[in-house]
N, C-alpha and C positions, 0 to 999 in steps of 0.2 A: 514879903519875898516869898514865893512856894520852892517846898522842899524836893520836888520834882519837877522836872519837862522834859519835853519833847526832843528826839535828837535833832529836829532842825532849829529848834528856840535856842538848844545849848552851842548850836555851832554860832550863831548867830553872838550870842553873850560872850563865847569864847574867841569870835573873831576868827576862825578856823571853818572851812567845811564840812560839810554832812559826815562826806567821808569819812575822812578827820576823826569824828569822833565815832565815827564806826571801827576807827584802826586803833584810836584808845580803847576799844571795849572789845575788840579780839584780841588787843595784847596783854589784855588784864588790866591795865593803866586803869578802866575807870567799871565801873557795875554799872548793869541797867536791869530794869524790873521790865516784863514786858505783862501790860495789861490791855486786854480785849485786841489782841494784834498791833497794837504799840508799844513801842519800847520810850522810857524815860529812863532819866540820869540822875542821880543826886544835886543840888545844885552847889552844895558845900564841896564834894566828893569833882566836882569839874572843874571848879576855881581852884583846888588844889594841884591842880593835873594841869591847868594851865597854867599856872603861879610856877611849877617844877620846870615847863616846859622853857618858860622865860627865864629863867634864872642858867639853865643848861644851855644857851648859846652861847657857842664859842666865837670871838671873832677873830677869823683867819686872815692869817697877813697871803701876800701872795704865795703860786707857787712855785719852787723853785727845784727846775729841774735836777735829778740825779749829779753826780758829784757837782756840783755849782755854788751848791751851800759853804755855808764858814767853816773854818776846819779844813776845807781841801785844798792842798798843798800839794796836788799833782800836776798844779800848774796846766789843766785844760780850760 
């Protein structure tokens, strides 16, 4: 496996768009290097960011309007 890949390939490997890879770089979550006008990311770092993204997902239940949640004894 190559250590550094271009942003398009990085998006394909992480199953996200190239724009998402760019956002990760801009947010400081992923480093990149520029060589000859092209940007590259480290494969291991990319996989770590992707793993963090997957484990950070939280399943959320349906939204409940204010005043309608559990513990509301106002009777509305």
